[in-house]
C-alpha positions in Angstrom: -11.2 -30.5 -9.5 -8.3 -31.3 -7.1 -5.6 -28.6 -6.7 -2.1 -28.7 -5.2 -0.6 -25.8 -3.3 2.6 -24.1 -4.5 5.1 -26.4 -2.8 8.2 -28.5 -3.2 5.9 -31.5 -3.5 4.0 -30.0 -6.5 7.2 -29.4 -8.5 8.6 -32.8 -7.5 5.5 -34.3 -8.9 5.9 -32.4 -12.1 9.5 -33.5 -12.5 8.6 -37.1 -11.7 5.8 -37.1 -14.3 7.7 -34.9 -16.9 4.6 -32.8 -17.0 4.2 -29.0 -17.2 2.5 -27.1 -14.3 -0.7 -25.2 -14.7 -0.8 -22.3 -12.2 -4.1 -20.8 -11.5 -3.9 -17.4 -9.8 -7.1 -16.2 -8.2 -8.5 -13.6 -5.8 -11.0 -14.6 -3.2 -13.3 -11.7 -4.1 -13.1 -12.1 -7.9 -16.3 -12.8 -9.7 -14.6 -14.1 -12.8 -12.4 -16.4 -10.7 -15.6 -18.0 -9.4 -17.0 -18.3 -12.9 -13.8 -20.0 -14.0 -13.9 -22.5 -11.2 -17.6 -23.4 -11.5 -18.0 -23.3 -15.3 -14.6 -24.2 -16.7 -12.4 -26.0 -14.2 -15.3 -28.2 -13.2 -15.9 -29.3 -16.8 -15.2 -33.0 -16.9 -13.1 -32.7 -20.1 -10.9 -30.0 -18.5 -10.6 -32.1 -15.3 -9.5 -35.2 -17.3 -7.0 -33.2 -19.4 -5.4 -31.5 -16.4 -5.2 -34.8 -14.5 -3.5 -36.6 -17.4 -1.2 -33.9 -18.8 -0.5 -31.3 -16.1 0.2 -30.7 -12.5 -2.5 -28.2 -11.3 -1.5 -25.6 -8.7 -3.9 -23.0 -7.3 -2.7 -19.8 -5.5 -4.6 -17.0 -3.9 -3.0 -13.8 -5.1 -3.5 -11.9 -1.9 -2.0 -14.6 0.2 1.0 -14.9 -2.2 1.8 -11.5 -3.6 5.3 -12.8 -4.4 3.9 -15.3 -6.8 1.3 -12.9 -8.2 3.9 -10.3 -8.9 5.9 -12.7 -11.1 3.2 -14.7 -12.9 0.1 -12.6 -13.1 -1.0 -11.0 -16.4 -2.0 -7.9 -14.4 -5.5 -9.1 -13.6 -7.4 -12.1 -12.3 -7.9 -14.9 -13.0 -4.5 -15.7 -14.6 -3.8 -19.1 -16.0 0.0 -19.6 -16.3 1.8 -22.6 -17.8 5.2 -23.4 -16.2 7.9 -25.9 -16.7 8.8 -28.4 -13.9 11.2 -25.9 -12.3 8.6 -23.1 -12.2 9.8 -21.0 -15.2 7.0 -19.3 -17.2 6.1 -20.8 -20.6 2.9 -18.9 -21.4 -0.1 -17.4 -19.7 -3.8 -16.5 -20.3 -6.6 -14.7 -18.6 -10.2 -16.1 -18.5 -11.0 -18.8 -21.1 -14.1 -20.7 -21.7 -13.9 -24.5 -21.5 -13.5 -25.1 -25.2 -10.8 -22.4 -25.4 -9.0 -23.7 -22.4 -9.0 -27.3 -23.8 -7.5 -26.1 -27.1 -4.8 -24.2 -25.1 -4.0 -27.2 -22.9 -3.6 -29.5 -25.9 -1.3 -26.9 -27.5 0.9 -26.4 -24.5 1.0 -30.1 -23.5 1.9 -31.1 -27.1 4.5 -28.5 -27.5 6.0 -29.4 -24.2 6.1 -33.1 -25.0 7.9 -32.5 -28.4 10.2 -29.7 -27.3 11.1 -30.1 -23.6 14.9 -29.6 -24.0 14.5 -26.6 -26.3 12.0 -25.0 -24.0 14.3 -25.7 -21.0 17.3 -24.1 -22.7 15.2 -21.1 -23.8 13.8 -20.6 -20.3 17.2 -21.0 -18.7 18.7 -18.4 -21.0 15.8 -16.0 -20.3 16.2 -16.6 -16.6 19.9 -15.7 -16.7 19.1 -12.6 -18.7 16.6 -11.5 -16.1 19.2 -11.1 -13.3 18.7 -7.7 -11.7 21.2 -5.2 -13.1 23.1 -2.8 -10.9 20.9 0.2 -10.2 22.4 3.6 -10.9 21.8 6.2 -8.2 20.4 9.5 -9.3 20.1 13.0 -7.7 17.2 13.7 -5.3 16.1 17.1 -6.6 13.1 19.3 -6.8 12.8 18.3 -10.5 11.4 14.9 -9.3 8.6 16.7 -7.4 7.8 18.9 -10.4 7.8 16.0 -12.9 5.4 13.9 -10.8 3.1 16.8 -10.2 3.0 17.5 -13.9 2.2 13.9 -14.6 -0.6 13.8 -12.1 -2.3 16.8 -13.8 -1.6 15.7 -17.3 -3.0 12.2 -16.9 -6.0 12.9 -14.6 -9.6 12.9 -15.9 -10.4 16.6 -16.3 -14.1 16.0 -15.8 -14.6 13.3 -13.3 -11.3 13.2 -11.5 -9.2 10.1 -10.8 -7.0 8.2 -13.3 -7.5 5.4 -15.8 -9.5 4.8 -18.9 -11.0 1.3 -18.9 -10.4 0.8 -15.2 -11.1 3.9 -13.1 -9.1 4.2 -9.8 -8.7 7.2 -7.5 -5.1 6.5 -6.6 -5.2 8.0 -3.1 -1.4 8.4 -3.0 -1.9 10.8 -5.9 -4.5 12.8 -4.0 -2.2 13.0 -1.0 0.6 14.4 -3.1 -1.7 16.8 -4.9 -2.8 18.2 -1.5 0.8 18.5 -0.4 1.7 20.5 -3.6 -1.3 22.8 -3.2 -0.4 23.4 0.5 3.2 24.2 -0.5 2.7 26.2 -3.7 -0.9 27.4 -3.7 -1.4 25.6 -7.0 -5.2 25.8 -7.6 -5.1 23.0 -10.3 -4.0 20.6 -7.6 -6.8 21.7 -5.2 -9.4 21.3 -7.9 -8.0 17.9 -8.9 -8.5 16.6 -5.3 -12.0 18.2 -5.0 -13.1 16.8 -8.4 -11.9 13.3 -7.6 -13.3 13.1 -4.1 -16.7 14.7 -5.0 -17.3 12.6 -8.1 -16.1 9.4 -6.6 -18.5 9.7 -3.6 -21.3 10.7 -6.0 -20.6 7.7 -8.3 -21.8 4.1 -8.3 -18.4 3.0 -7.0 -19.5 4.5 -3.6 -21.9 2.3 -1.5 -24.2 4.9 0.0 -26.3 2.3 1.7 -23.7 0.6 3.9 -20.7 2.8 3.4 -17.3 2.0 1.8 -16.2 1.8 -1.8 -16.1 -1.0 -4.4 -12.7 -1.7 -5.7 -12.8 0.1 -9.1 -15.2 1.4 -11.8 -15.3 0.6 -15.5 -16.6 4.0 -16.7 -15.1 7.5 -16.5 -18.0 8.8 -14.3 -17.3 6.2 -11.6 -20.1 3.9 -12.7 -20.1 0.3 -13.7 -18.2 -0.8 -10.6 -16.9 -4.3 -9.9 -18.7 -4.9 -6.6 -16.0 -6.5 -4.4 -14.9 -4.4 -1.4 -11.3 -4.8 -0.2 -9.8 -3.7 3.0 -6.7 -2.0 1.6 -8.4 0.2 -0.9 -11.0 1.3 1.6 -8.4 2.1 4.2 -6.5 4.2 1.7 -9.7 6.0 0.6 -10.6 6.6 4.2 -7.3 8.4 4.6 -7.9 10.4 1.5 -11.3 11.6 2.6 -10.0 12.4 6.1 -7.3 14.6 4.6 -9.7 16.1 2.1 -12.0 17.1 5.0 -9.1 18.3 7.1 -7.5 20.4 4.4 -10.6 21.6 2.4 -13.3 21.6 5.0 -16.0 20.0 2.9 -18.5 18.3 5.2 -19.5 15.6 2.8 -15.9 14.3 2.9 -16.3 13.7 6.6 -19.6 11.9 6.1 -18.0 9.7 3.5 -15.1 8.9 5.8 -17.5 8.0 8.6 -19.3 5.7 6.2 -16.1 3.8 5.3 -15.4 3.4 9.0 -18.9 2.1 9.7 -18.6 -0.4 6.9 -15.2 -1.6 8.0 -16.4 -2.1 11.6 -19.7 -3.7 10.7 -18.5 -6.0 7.9 -14.7 -6.7 8.2 -13.9 -6.3 11.9 -13.1 -9.7 13.4 -14.2 -9.3 17.0 -12.3 -12.3 18.2 -8.9 -10.9 17.1 -9.6 -7.2 17.0 -8.1 -7.1 13.4 -9.8 -6.8 10.0 -10.7 -9.5 7.6 -9.4 -9.1 4.0 -12.4 -8.5 1.8 -16.1 -8.9 1.0 -17.1 -10.8 -2.1 -18.7 -9.1 -5.2 -22.5 -9.4 -5.6 -24.2 -7.1 -8.0 -27.6 -8.3 -6.9 -26.8 -7.3 -3.3 -25.2 -4.0 -4.3 -28.2 -2.9 -6.2 -30.6 -3.3 -3.2 -31.3 0.3 -2.0 -32.0 -0.3 1.7 -30.4 -2.0 4.6 -33.6 -3.9 5.2 -33.6 -5.4 1.7 -30.0 -6.3 2.0 -30.6 -8.1 5.3 -33.4 -10.1 3.8 -31.2 -11.0 0.8 -28.1 -11.9 2.9 -24.7 -10.3 2.7 -21.9 -11.6 0.5 -19.3 -13.7 2.2 -16.1 -12.2 3.6 -12.6 -13.7 3.2 -11.5 -14.3 6.9 -7.8 -14.0 6.1 -6.0 -11.3 8.1 -3.3 -9.6 6.0 -0.5 -7.7 7.8 0.0 -5.0 5.2 -3.7 -4.3 4.8 -4.3 -4.2 8.6 -1.3 -1.9 9.0 -2.9 0.4 6.4 -6.2 0.3 8.4 -4.4 1.1 11.6 -2.7 4.2 10.1 -6.1 5.4 8.8 -7.7 4.8 12.2 -5.0 6.8 13.9 -5.7 9.6 11.4 -9.4 9.4 12.0 -9.0 9.6 15.7 -7.5 13.0 15.3 -9.6 14.4 12.5 -12.9 13.2 13.8 -11.9 13.7 17.5 -12.7 10.1 18.3 -10.0 8.7 20.7 -11.6 5.3 20.7 -10.4 4.9 17.1 -6.8 5.2 18.2 -7.5 2.5 20.8 -8.8 0.3 18.0 -5.7 1.0 15.9 -3.4 0.0 18.8 -5.4 -3.2 19.2 -4.8 -4.0 15.5 -1.1 -3.5 15.9 -1.1 -5.6 19.1 -2.7 -8.5 17.3 -0.1 -8.2 14.4 2.8 -8.4 16.9 1.2 -11.1 19.0 0.5 -13.4 16.1 2.5 -12.4 13.0 5.8 -11.0 14.3 9.1 -12.9 14.6 12.1 -11.2 16.0 14.4 -12.8 13.4 12.5 -12.2 10.2 10.0 -9.5 11.1 6.4 -9.6 10.0 4.6 -12.5 8.4 2.2 -11.8 5.6 -1.1 -13.4 6.6 -2.9 -15.2 9.4 -5.6 -17.9 9.0 -5.3 -19.4 12.4 -1.6 -19.3 12.2 1.1 -17.2 10.5 2.4 -17.6 7.0 5.0 -16.1 4.6 7.7 -14.2 6.5 9.8 -11.3 5.4 7.9 -9.6 2.6 8.8 -5.9 2.2 5.2 -4.8 1.9 4.5 -6.1 5.4 7.6 -4.6 7.0 7.0 -1.2 5.3 3.4 -0.7 6.1 3.8 -2.0 9.7 6.8 0.3 10.2 4.7 3.3 9.0 1.8 2.3 11.3 4.1 2.0 14.3 5.3 5.6 13.6 1.7 6.7 13.4 1.1 5.0 16.8 4.0 7.1 18.3 2.7 10.3 16.7 -1.0 9.9 17.5 -0.8 8.2 20.9 2.7 8.7 22.2 3.4 5.0 22.5 7.1 4.6 23.2 6.8 0.8 22.9 5.8 1.4 19.2 9.0 3.4 18.7 11.1 0.5 20.1 9.3 -1.9 17.8 9.7 0.4 14.8 13.5 0.6 15.3 13.7 -3.2 15.6 11.6 -3.8 12.5 13.8 -1.3 10.6 16.9 -3.2 11.7 15.5 -6.5 10.5 14.6 -5.0 7.1 18.1 -3.5 6.7 19.7 -6.8 7.5 17.5 -9.1 5.4 16.1 -7.0 2.6 18.5 -4.1 1.8 20.2 -4.3 -1.6 23.8 -3.4 -2.0 22.8 -1.1 -4.9 20.3 0.8 -2.7 16.7 0.1 -1.9 15.0 -3.0 -0.6 14.2 -6.3 -2.2 10.6 -7.4 -2.2 11.3 -10.5 -0.2 14.0 -12.5 1.5 16.5 -14.5 -0.5 15.5 -18.2 -0.8 18.0 -20.3 -2.8 15.6 -23.2 -2.8 12.7 -21.2 -4.4 11.1 -22.3 -7.6 11.1 -20.5 -11.0 10.8 -16.7 -10.9 10.8 -16.7 -7.1 14.5 -17.2 -7.3 14.8 -13.6 -8.6 14.0 -10.8 -6.2 12.7 -7.4 -7.4 12.7 -3.9 -6.1 9.3 -2.2 -6.3 9.4 1.6 -6.4 6.0 1.6 -4.7 7.0 -0.5 -1.7 10.4 1.2 -1.4 8.7 4.6 -1.3 6.6 3.5 1.7 9.7 2.1 3.4 11.8 5.2 2.7 9.1 7.5 4.0 8.7 5.4 7.2 12.5 5.4 7.7 12.6 9.2 7.3 9.9 9.6 9.9 11.7 7.2 12.2 14.8 9.3 11.9 12.9 12.4 13.0 11.5 10.7 16.1 14.8 9.0 17.1 17.3 11.6 15.8 19.2 8.7 14.3 20.8 9.9 11.1 21.5 6.3 9.8 17.8 5.9 9.1 17.8 9.1 7.1 20.9 7.9 5.2 19.2 4.5 4.4 16.1 6.3 3.2 18.2 8.6 1.0 20.0 5.7 -0.6 16.7 4.0 -1.2 15.2 7.0 -2.9 18.3 7.8 -4.9 18.4 4.2 -6.3 15.1 5.0 -8.2 15.9 8.6 -9.2 17.2 7.7 -12.6 14.1 5.8 -13.8 11.1 7.1 -11.9 9.7 8.8 -14.9 8.7 5.6 -16.6 6.1 5.0 -14.0 4.3 8.3 -14.6 1.6 9.4 -12.0 1.8 6.0 -10.3 4.8 7.1 -8.3 3.2 9.9 -6.4 4.2 8.1 -3.2 7.8 8.2 -4.4 7.5 12.0 -4.9 5.9 12.2 -1.4 8.9 10.5 0.2 11.4 12.6 -1.8 9.6 15.8 -0.7 9.9 14.6 2.9 13.6 14.2 2.4 14.0 17.6 0.7 11.6 19.5 3.0 12.0 18.7 6.7 8.6 18.5 8.4 7.2 20.8 11.1 8.4 19.1 14.3 6.3 19.7 17.4 8.0 18.4 20.6 5.6 18.4 23.6 7.3 18.3 26.9 5.1 17.2 29.8 3.8 14.2 31.7 2.1 12.0 29.0 -1.0 11.2 31.0 -1.8 14.8 32.0 -4.7 16.7 30.3 -2.6 19.7 29.2 -0.2 17.3 27.4 -3.1 15.6 25.7 -4.7 18.9 24.7 -1.4 20.1 23.1 -1.1 16.8 21.1 -4.7 17.0 19.9 -4.1 20.6 18.8 -0.9 19.7 17.0 -2.7 17.0 15.1 -5.9 18.9 14.3 -5.0 21.2 11.3 -4.0 20.0 7.9 -0.2 20.2 7.8 1.3 18.3 4.8 4.3 17.0 6.8 4.6 17.0 10.5 6.1 15.2 13.4 4.3 15.3 16.8 6.3 13.9 19.7 5.6 13.8 23.4 8.6 13.5 25.7 7.6 12.7 29.3 10.2 14.2 31.7 9.2 11.7 34.3 10.4 8.7 32.2 12.6 10.2 29.5 14.8 12.7 31.3 17.9 11.6 29.4 16.3 12.2 26.0 15.1 15.6 27.2 18.6 16.6 28.3 20.1 15.4 25.0 17.6 17.7 23.1 18.4 20.6 25.4 14.7 21.3 26.2 14.0 22.7 29.6 11.3 21.4 32.0 11.0 22.7 35.5 7.5 21.4 36.2 4.4 23.4 35.7 2.4 23.4 32.4 3.3 21.2 29.5 4.9 23.1 26.7 5.1 22.6 22.9 8.3 23.5 21.0 7.9 24.0 17.3 10.9 23.6 14.9 11.7 22.7 11.4 15.0 21.1 10.4 17.7 22.7 12.5 15.7 25.9 13.2 13.5 26.5 16.3 10.6 28.8 15.7 8.2 29.1 18.7 7.0 27.6 21.9 3.7 27.7 23.6 1.5 26.1 26.3 -1.6 27.3 24.6 -3.4 24.6 22.5 -5.5 27.3 20.8 -2.3 29.1 19.5 -0.4 26.0 18.4 -2.2 25.1 15.1 -1.7 28.7 13.7 2.0 28.5 14.6 2.4 25.3 12.8 0.6 26.4 9.7 2.5 29.6 9.5 5.9 27.9 9.9 5.0 25.3 7.2 3.9 27.8 4.7 6.6 30.3 5.4 9.5 27.9 5.0 
């Protein structure tokens, strides 16, 4: 079977032949996609029908999330039928060869007999899909309460997590539950986190031989997993187990986090680039082998070598967190190496981050890449004091504001391209990606003291405040960002030479305890005297000193690393 890429040439061919387009959306790690390719698309009858009546286009959903968001049925594989301009006619999931042949005959026959009618219908539907003006709402504590209630109401009361047929942990929900418990003492939230983390690590979804987690389970007790392992979901779960260990002190959570790290480094780390590959294929036979020796003899599933910007930024953020929680400074070095690769190979000063690298860079200007990279850069500043990362973060925020910001508030998912095909002509605003961007902008404003970033974050969050409820517990990340806007974080400003041991000890102490929202910033008086003077913080030499504040109120100062965590915790809980 010969496939075309999504391109101007593919649609020009469709127009020239007067044929519809068959779009096949796949994932590199998807077992059913491989089944479709080897058992269905290789069937000689299917090959002949596609060659004579369709233009066949194949797209990897991870490499083209813009196409996936507009044409997928919500799972993979997706088979979509488009007109010659790229507008959607119909779509299916997995079909056996006979089923697909019947569907192809139906679509091709209907298209041949009704081209003009279909074109008119699709044009009218396309016009009706123009994004309406988004009403801004009020950012209030009611949002926080609503999302917290939804998290508890929809969670599995026995095994934790969320979902019926497909069981996911939703790490952003666990993060918000920990935040609520820390602020309110709500025991139901603490128990939800414990129940989910304990049961997930005890379930079949957890690979206790090599570490890491399979993508999702098909049963409530975390059994029946689909055996692919993907970088983004493991990076997010790593963060969740680190926070669980940090906040709740359960030793098994640390062990599980270390297992994820071990798997990421042994399996996905690309030693040539210092970045992480995208995923490891599913293999039930391999997963069911109970020892490393047996697995080595069998041979490991293949890995997709693609390096994705957003997933690597997620990994970098989790590595920074791990460096503090596990007291392993080399992990922060690795995280910085990941970010250096992203900026060396995937950054453009005009359009920001590109989406993926396979020897060269592709697909510039997607919000998901700008948002996750911006957040990782802020983590780099917080966990390692890298002033260059702060400069990069400001520039990346400027690019996103110039190329992706909507007049109605919030950010579009991609840059405007008037030459795009079909649904790609219509940009969307994802509450999930906008929440990440808004949180990162808020944190950027705390580091830079630039109120324009806070204002942009506020407008972004307000643009979703009238309809967030329709997403239920899936918008825990949105509530997290709203909480950061409504409740300023504990801000620790450490004044002292950055390379001196007492400065490092204060930073390590400030990052060690669980504090739901914090900013830890080092200002080196030897290189940032002007910033120090603008903040009105004294430094006459001597020991480095930490100043603890929240919002516009200063609370305490100390040079004692042993005293600092208690000060921070008391200020957070007493505010």
